[in-house]
N, C-alpha and C positions, 0 to 999 in steps of 0.2 A: 101541531104535534108532529106532523110529517117533517117539517123543517128541523125540529129538534132531533127526531130519529135520524134524519139525514146527516146532521152535524155530528151526532154521536157515532154514527157509522163511519163518517170521514175521520173523526178523531181516533176511533179504534184502528182504522186502516193506517192512519199516520203512525200510531204507536207500533203497530205490527211492522211497518216499513222501517221505522227507527230502530226497532230491535233487530230486524234482519240486517240493516246496514251496520249496526254496532257489532253484531256477530260476525259479519263478513270482514269488518275491519280487524277484529280480534284474530280471526282465522288468518288473515293476510299477515298480520304482525307475527303470528306464531310460525307461519311458513317462512317468513323472511328474517327470523331471529338470528340466523347464521350470518347475516350481513354485518352485525356488530363485531363478530369474530374476524371478518374480513378486514374491517377497519383496524382492529387490534393488530392483525397481521401486517398491515401496511405500516403502522407505527413501528413495530419491531424491525421490519425490513429497513425502514428509513434510518433508524438508530444504528443498525448494523452497517448500512452503507456509509453513514457519517463516520463511524469508527474505522471502516476500511479506508476511507479517504484520508483520515488522520494518519494511519499507518503508512499509506502510500507516500504522504508528505515526509514522514520520518525516514523512509527508505530513500527517497529522493535526496533529502538532506545528507544522508549518510554517503550516498554516491558522490555528491559534490565535495563534501569535506574530505573523504578518503582520497579522492582524486587530487585535491589540493595538497594534502599531506604527502602523497606519493610523488607528486611533481617537485615538492620542496626537497624530498630526500634524493631524487634523481639529480636535482641541481647541485645539492651538496656533494653527491657522488662525483659529478662532473668537475666541481671545484677541486676536490681531492685528486682527481686524475690529472688535472692541469698542473697542480703543485708537484705531483709525483713526476710528471713529464719534465717540468722545469728542473727539478732536482737531478733527474737522470741526465739531462743535457749538461748541467754544471758538472756532474760527476764525470761524464765523458770528456769534458774539457779539461778537468783536473787530471784525468788519466794521461793526458798528453804531456804532462809535466813530471816525468819519472824522476825519482830521487829527491824530490822536493818534500820536506817533512810536513809543511803546511798543507800541501796538496794531498798527501796520503791521509792526513788527519781529516781533511775535508771529505775525502772519498769515503772514509769509514763512517763519518757522521751522516753523510747523505745515504749510504747503504742502509743504515739503521732507520733513517726516516722513511726510506722506500718500503722497508718491511712493515713499518707502522702504518703507512698509507694503505698497503695491501690489506691489512687486518681491518682498518677503519672502513675501507671501501666495501669489504665483505659484510660488515655489520650494517652499513648504510643500505647496501643492496637488499639485504634480508628484510630490513624495515620497510623499504619501498615496495618490495614484492608482497609483504604482509598487508600493507595498505591497499595495494591493487587487488589482492584476493578479497579483502573485506568489501571493497568497492564493487567487485563483480558479483559477490553474493547479494549485496543490497540491490544492485541493478536487476538481478534475476527476480528477487522478491517483489520489487517495485513493479516489474512487468506483470507478475502474477496478480498483484493488487489491482492493476488497471482492468484486467478481465473480471476480477471479483466485483469491482464497482459497476461495470457494465451489466453483469448478471443481476446484481441487486436492482439496478435501474429497470431492467426488463421485468423483473419480478414485481416491483412496485407498480409499474405501468399495467401489467396484467391484472393485478389485484384491484387496481383502481377501475379498470375497465369492467371487472366483474361486478363491482358495486353499481355501475351504471346499467349493465345489461342483465343483472341478476342471474347470471349463468354460473352455477356452482363449479362446473369442470374447470373454468378459468381460474378459480381460486385454488383448486388442487394443483393445477399446472404452476401457478405462481408460487405456491408453497414448495413445490418440487425444485423449481429454479432457485428459490431462496435457500433451500437446504444445500443444493449444489454450490451456491455462492459461499455459504458458511463453511462448507468442507474445504473449498479452495482457499478461503481466508485463513483457516487453521493451518493448512498446508503451507501457505506462503509465510506464515509467522514462525513455523518450526524450522 
């Protein structure tokens, strides 16, 4: 009977320990329930970082394309300048032939073309400068996006470290850095 009493006592103690262990596990889960929100924060930050990377690529492409278009316009401008210079040279040569009817007609025709070249060059220059302005804006936004991506990366790293160390202040700092990154992202896009 003593053995039975001893076994019952051990069984009761085992049940008490099991209940205490279960209660401690539940209490730990309750204390660390915020960790799932940290994980959710990491996912949101990662999606925002991926979106920022996409926008950075968009701005980078805009820089390259607008630079190419501006270069094309400046080459066209240069071609018009060369044509205008050649016409002026021919006009100057024709001016050395006074009294020649064909020479005077050619001078008049070349003067009209020179005026047309001036107008075309002004239009081409305006287009080229427009492309350069768009390029410069895109370059500035792309530079901002690079810092945004860095901020998101730091924020994700801090939130990840928070899940390992179980230090809530790291999560708050990670969220603050993430909010700063989102604000800069919006600023770069506007």
